[in-house]
C-alpha positions in Angstrom: -130.6 -19.6 -15.2 -128.5 -19.1 -18.5 -125.3 -18.8 -16.2 -125.7 -22.2 -14.5 -123.0 -24.7 -15.3 -123.8 -28.2 -16.7 -121.8 -31.4 -17.2 -122.5 -34.8 -18.5 -119.9 -37.4 -17.8 -119.0 -40.1 -20.2 -119.0 -42.7 -17.5 -120.4 -42.8 -14.0 -118.3 -43.2 -10.9 -116.1 -42.1 -8.0 -113.5 -40.4 -10.2 -116.1 -37.7 -11.1 -116.5 -36.8 -7.4 -114.3 -33.7 -7.3 -115.6 -32.1 -10.5 -119.3 -32.8 -9.5 -118.6 -31.0 -6.1 -116.9 -28.1 -7.7 -119.8 -27.6 -10.3 -122.2 -28.0 -7.3 -120.5 -25.2 -5.5 -120.5 -22.9 -8.6 -124.1 -23.4 -9.2 -124.8 -23.1 -5.4 -122.9 -19.7 -5.5 -124.7 -18.6 -8.8 -128.1 -19.3 -7.1 -127.2 -18.1 -3.6 -128.1 -21.5 -2.1 -126.3 -22.4 1.1 -127.9 -25.6 1.9 -126.1 -28.6 0.3 -127.5 -32.1 0.6 -124.8 -34.8 0.0 -125.1 -38.6 -0.1 -122.1 -40.3 1.7 -122.1 -44.0 2.7 -118.5 -44.4 4.2 -117.3 -40.8 4.3 -115.4 -40.3 1.1 -117.8 -37.9 -0.6 -118.3 -35.7 2.5 -114.5 -35.6 3.1 -114.0 -34.3 -0.4 -117.0 -31.8 0.0 -115.5 -30.2 3.1 -112.4 -29.1 1.0 -114.7 -27.4 -1.5 -117.6 -26.1 0.6 -116.4 -24.2 3.7 -118.8 -25.5 6.5 -118.8 -22.1 8.1 -120.4 -20.6 5.0 -122.6 -23.6 3.5 -125.0 -25.7 5.6 -123.9 -29.2 4.6 -126.3 -32.0 5.2 -124.9 -35.6 4.9 -127.4 -38.4 4.2 -126.0 -41.9 5.0 -127.4 -45.4 4.4 -129.6 -46.8 7.0 -128.4 -48.9 9.8 -128.3 -52.6 8.6 -128.4 -51.5 5.0 -125.5 -54.0 4.3 -126.1 -57.3 5.9 -123.8 -58.2 8.8 -122.7 -54.5 8.9 -124.5 -52.1 11.6 -123.5 -48.9 10.0 -121.2 -48.1 7.0 -120.7 -44.4 8.0 -117.9 -44.3 10.6 -119.1 -43.0 14.2 -115.9 -41.1 14.6 -116.5 -39.2 11.4 -120.1 -38.6 12.2 -118.9 -36.9 15.5 -116.2 -34.9 13.9 -118.7 -33.5 11.3 -121.3 -32.8 13.8 -118.7 -30.7 15.9 -118.1 -28.7 12.7 -121.9 -28.0 12.5 -122.5 -30.5 9.6 -125.8 -32.3 10.0 -125.6 -36.2 9.6 -128.9 -37.9 8.8 -129.4 -41.6 9.0 -132.8 -42.9 8.3 -134.9 -45.3 6.2 -134.1 -44.8 2.5 -136.9 -43.1 1.1 -137.2 -45.3 -2.0 -136.5 -48.7 -0.4 -137.2 -49.6 3.2 -139.5 -52.6 3.6 -139.7 -52.9 -0.2 -136.1 -53.8 -0.5 -136.7 -56.6 2.0 -139.6 -58.1 -0.2 -137.5 -57.8 -3.4 -134.6 -59.7 -1.8 -136.7 -62.4 0.0 -139.6 -62.9 -2.5 -138.3 -61.3 -5.8 -141.4 -59.1 -5.7 -141.5 -55.4 -6.2 -143.7 -53.1 -4.5 -144.6 -49.7 -6.2 -141.8 -47.6 -4.5 -139.2 -50.1 -5.4 -140.3 -50.3 -9.0 -140.4 -46.5 -9.1 -136.7 -46.3 -7.9 -135.6 -49.0 -10.4 -137.4 -47.0 -13.1 -135.6 -43.8 -12.2 -132.2 -45.5 -12.1 -132.8 -47.2 -15.4 -134.3 -44.3 -17.4 -132.1 -41.3 -15.8 -129.3 -42.9 -13.7 -128.6 -44.2 -10.2 -127.5 -40.6 -9.1 -130.9 -39.0 -10.1 -132.5 -41.6 -7.8 -130.1 -40.8 -5.0 -130.3 -36.9 -5.3 -134.2 -37.3 -5.0 -134.1 -39.7 -2.2 -131.6 -37.7 0.0 -133.7 -34.5 -0.3 -136.8 -36.3 0.9 -134.9 -37.8 3.8 -133.4 -34.5 4.7 -136.8 -32.8 4.6 -138.3 -35.7 6.6 -135.6 -35.2 9.4 -136.3 -31.5 9.6 -132.9 -30.3 8.1 -134.5 -28.9 5.0 -137.8 -27.0 4.7 -140.7 -28.1 2.4 -140.5 -26.0 -0.8 -136.8 -24.9 -0.3 -134.4 -24.9 -3.2 -131.6 -27.2 -2.5 -128.5 -28.4 -4.3 -128.4 -32.0 -3.9 -125.3 -34.3 -4.7 -125.3 -38.1 -5.2 -123.7 -40.7 -7.2 -123.4 -44.1 -8.5 -122.0 -46.6 -6.0 -119.3 -44.6 -4.2 -118.4 -41.0 -4.7 -120.5 -38.3 -6.6 -121.3 -37.9 -10.3 -124.8 -36.3 -10.1 -125.9 -32.9 -8.9 -129.4 -31.4 -9.3 -131.1 -28.2 -8.2 -134.3 -29.5 -6.3 -137.3 -27.9 -4.8 -137.6 -30.0 -1.7 -140.5 -31.8 0.0 -141.2 -34.6 2.4 -141.9 -38.2 1.4 -145.6 -37.7 2.5 -145.8 -34.9 -0.2 -143.5 -36.6 -2.8 -145.6 -35.5 -5.8 -144.6 -31.8 -5.0 -140.8 -32.6 -5.3 -139.4 -30.8 -8.5 -136.1 -31.2 -10.2 -135.6 -27.7 -11.3 -132.2 -28.4 -13.1 -130.1 -31.4 -13.9 -126.6 -29.9 -13.4 -124.4 -33.0 -13.5 -124.9 -36.5 -14.4 -123.4 -39.3 -16.2 -124.8 -40.5 -19.6 
C-alpha cells in the first residue's frame, strides 16, 4: 500500500476530473483491480474515463441518477450514450439512489429527514460530497449484480458534475451496508 498515489484537491469540481481518473487508473494498476465503478449523470465523466481506462481491459460500471431524479426530466443520462457504452461492454446501472429514494421526497415535501437521508447529509458535511457518492454507487452496483459482495473496487465520484473523489472500497449491498469498507481515500477535495 505504500506505493498508492494520493491527492487532495484545494477545491472540488469538474475541473479535477482528468486528474482524478488518471490517479484512479494508477491505483487500479498498482492493486491489479479491473472493476471501476464511476458515477456519471449526463455522460461527461464516463466519456473522460474511456480515454483513460481501455474498456477492453477494465470492466467499467457506470452508475447514473435514477429516472425522475430531476423534476420534469425523465432521465439525465442520454439513451444514445447508454446504447453506445453497452455496445462496448460497459455496464450502465440506473436505480434508486442508495442514500436517498423515498427519504429525499420526505425531505423535499415535509422538511423531514429519515435516518438514511441524515446519514447521507452527515457524510457530505464531514467528508465531502464525493465520499457519499463513491460509497453509494458501489452499493448500487452490488445491488444490481455488477459487483460481488466483498470485492475490492475502485470507485470514482464527485461534487456536482465531473469527478474529484476516488476510493478503494470493499463492496457490499445495501442490505449489508455495515460491511462496506473504505480501504483507502485516494483522491478527494478538502
